[in-house]
C-alpha positions as CSV (number, residue, x, y, z in Angstrom):
1,M,95.5,108.5,83.9
2,T,97.0,108.5,87.3
3,F,99.2,105.9,89.8
4,T,98.8,106.6,93.0
5,I,100.5,105.6,97.0
6,S,97.6,105.7,99.3
7,Y,98.7,107.5,102.0
8,S,97.5,106.3,105.5
9,G,98.6,107.5,109.1
10,E,101.9,106.5,108.7
11,S,105.0,109.0,108.9
12,V,105.1,110.9,105.3
13,K,109.1,110.9,105.9
14,S,110.1,107.8,106.4
15,H,108.1,106.6,103.2
16,R,110.0,109.1,100.8
17,A,112.5,107.4,99.1
18,A,110.3,103.9,98.8
19,T,107.6,106.3,97.4
20,A,110.6,107.9,94.9
21,Y,111.3,104.7,93.6
22,H,107.6,103.8,93.5
23,E,106.8,106.4,91.2
24,A,110.0,106.6,89.3
25,G,109.3,103.0,88.8
26,H,105.7,104.0,87.1
27,A,107.2,106.6,85.1
28,V,110.8,105.5,83.6
29,V,107.8,102.5,82.3
30,Q,105.5,104.6,80.9
31,Y,108.5,106.2,79.4
32,Y,109.6,102.9,77.8
33,L,106.4,101.8,76.8
34,H,105.7,105.1,75.2
35,L,102.8,106.4,77.2
36,P,103.0,109.6,77.6
37,I,104.0,111.5,80.9
38,R,102.4,114.7,82.2
39,K,104.3,114.7,86.0
40,V,105.3,112.5,88.5
41,T,105.9,113.7,92.1
42,I,106.5,112.4,95.9
43,R,104.5,115.7,97.4
44,P,101.8,114.3,99.9
45,N,98.1,115.0,99.2
46,K,96.1,114.0,102.4
47,E,92.8,115.0,100.5
48,K,93.2,112.5,97.8
49,G,94.8,110.1,100.3
50,S,97.9,109.8,98.6
51,L,102.2,109.8,99.2
52,G,102.6,110.3,95.5
53,H,101.2,110.0,91.9
54,C,102.3,109.7,88.4
55,E,99.9,111.6,85.3
56,S,100.0,110.6,82.2
57,K,98.3,112.7,79.2
58,G,96.3,111.1,77.1
59,P,92.9,109.8,78.0
60,S,91.3,107.1,80.9
61,Y,91.2,104.0,78.7
62,L,88.9,102.9,81.9
63,G,86.0,104.1,81.0
64,E,86.0,104.5,77.5
65,I,86.7,100.8,76.1
66,D,83.4,98.8,75.1
67,L,83.4,95.2,74.7
68,G,85.4,94.0,71.0
69,V,88.4,95.7,72.0
70,S,91.1,96.6,68.9
71,P,94.5,95.0,68.7
72,A,95.6,98.7,69.0
73,Q,93.6,99.0,71.9
74,Q,94.5,95.6,73.7
75,D,98.5,96.8,73.4
76,R,97.5,100.2,74.8
77,I,95.6,98.7,77.6
78,F,98.4,95.9,77.9
79,R,100.9,98.7,78.5
80,N,98.8,100.7,80.7
81,I,98.4,97.4,83.0
82,Q,102.2,97.1,83.1
83,A,102.4,100.8,83.6
84,L,100.0,100.6,86.8
85,L,102.1,97.1,88.3
86,A,105.9,99.0,87.9
87,G,105.2,100.8,91.3
88,N,104.7,98.1,92.6
89,V,107.8,96.3,91.4
90,A,109.5,99.2,91.2
91,Q,109.1,99.7,95.5
92,Q,109.6,95.9,96.2
93,R,113.4,95.6,94.2
94,F,114.0,98.8,96.6
95,N,113.0,97.4,99.9
96,K,110.8,94.5,100.2
97,R,109.9,95.4,103.3
98,S,108.8,99.0,102.6
99,V,105.6,97.8,100.6
100,R,102.0,98.3,102.3
101,K,99.2,96.8,100.5
102,W,97.3,99.9,101.2
103,Q,99.9,101.7,99.4
104,T,99.1,99.1,96.0
105,S,95.8,97.8,96.3
106,S,95.0,101.2,94.1
107,D,97.0,100.4,91.0
108,Y,95.6,96.7,91.2
109,R,92.6,97.6,91.3
110,K,92.9,99.7,88.4
111,A,94.9,97.4,86.4
112,A,92.3,94.8,87.0
113,E,89.9,96.8,85.9
114,L,91.7,97.5,82.7
115,A,92.6,93.4,82.1
116,I,88.6,93.0,82.3
117,R,88.2,94.4,79.5
118,V,90.6,92.5,77.3
119,T,89.8,88.7,79.6
120,D,86.8,87.2,81.6
121,T,87.0,87.1,85.6
122,V,88.9,84.2,85.3
123,G,91.5,85.3,82.8
124,V,92.6,88.4,84.6
125,R,94.4,86.9,87.2
126,L,96.7,84.7,84.6
127,L,96.4,87.7,82.8
128,L,98.4,90.1,85.2
129,G,100.4,87.3,86.3
130,W,102.0,87.6,82.6
131,L,102.2,91.2,82.7
132,T,103.6,91.5,86.5
133,H,106.2,89.6,85.4
134,H,107.1,91.4,82.0
135,T,106.8,94.1,84.7
136,E,109.2,92.4,86.6
137,R,112.1,91.8,83.3
138,L,111.6,95.5,82.4
139,V,112.1,97.2,86.3
140,Q,115.2,95.0,86.1
141,D,116.5,96.3,82.5
142,R,115.9,99.6,83.9
143,W,116.7,99.5,86.8
144,R,119.5,102.1,85.8
145,E,117.0,104.6,85.0
146,I,114.5,104.1,88.1
147,E,117.4,104.8,90.3
148,A,118.2,108.3,88.2
149,V,114.3,109.3,88.3
150,A,114.3,108.5,91.9
151,A,117.0,110.0,93.2
152,A,116.1,113.5,91.2
153,L,112.7,112.8,92.5
154,R,113.8,112.8,96.3
155,E,115.9,116.1,95.2
156,R,113.0,118.0,93.5
157,K,109.9,116.3,94.5
158,T,108.1,116.7,91.0
159,L,109.1,116.2,87.9
160,T,107.7,116.8,84.0
161,G,107.4,114.6,81.3
162,D,110.4,116.5,79.7
163,E,112.7,116.8,83.3
164,I,111.8,112.4,83.2
165,R,113.2,112.2,79.5
166,D,116.2,114.7,80.1
167,T,117.1,112.7,83.5
168,I,117.1,109.0,81.5
169,N,118.9,110.6,78.7
170,G,121.4,112.0,80.7
171,L,122.7,108.5,81.8
172,Y,123.6,107.8,78.0
173,P,125.4,110.7,76.7
174,A,125.5,111.1,72.7
175,I,128.8,109.4,71.2
176,R,130.6,112.4,69.9
177,P,133.0,112.3,67.2
178,P,136.9,112.7,68.3
179,R,137.9,116.0,68.0
180,K,141.0,115.3,66.3
181,K,140.7,114.3,62.3
182,S,141.7,110.8,61.8
183,R,144.5,109.6,60.5
184,Y,142.9,106.9,58.7
185,L,141.0,109.2,57.2
186,P,142.1,110.1,53.6
187,R,143.2,113.9,53.0
188,R,141.9,116.1,50.3
189,S,143.4,117.0,47.7
190,I,144.2,120.8,46.5
């Protein structure tokens, strides 16, 4: 599944920071919801009409799920919907003025198409509202990681899934044992 920000005639350079936060929102939420990530980029693609995109590994859930969704499939759908919504949520948190409807309409449409798989047309709006609320909380809780991934994107333009993981893990260095022996540990007798 690919999450994108669309391109219209506006200056690409002026949207680079907003795009970085948008795509970082997708990537970090995918990471924490255990959805595999292939890459994320803020390189514009006029052919596809995008300022950036986040590609996940694995199948697209849009075409493979029939009626009668299992609880495991429903969970995957909910996590994918949250990943789709996260770009807009992160971009709004970064700068509300930077969000344009044309930028996020593709993500929202894909989220609605997934939501219709688990509820009726009336329930889609409620489900998306509920999942948006949960996504907002997740973005708020993981804002530090989103900022780090957005900064890395602005510097390198494209990150692989491993580079995203390393960027996030670099914020939290492993706790190392003290170098000196503690005086509180018992000494070995010979």
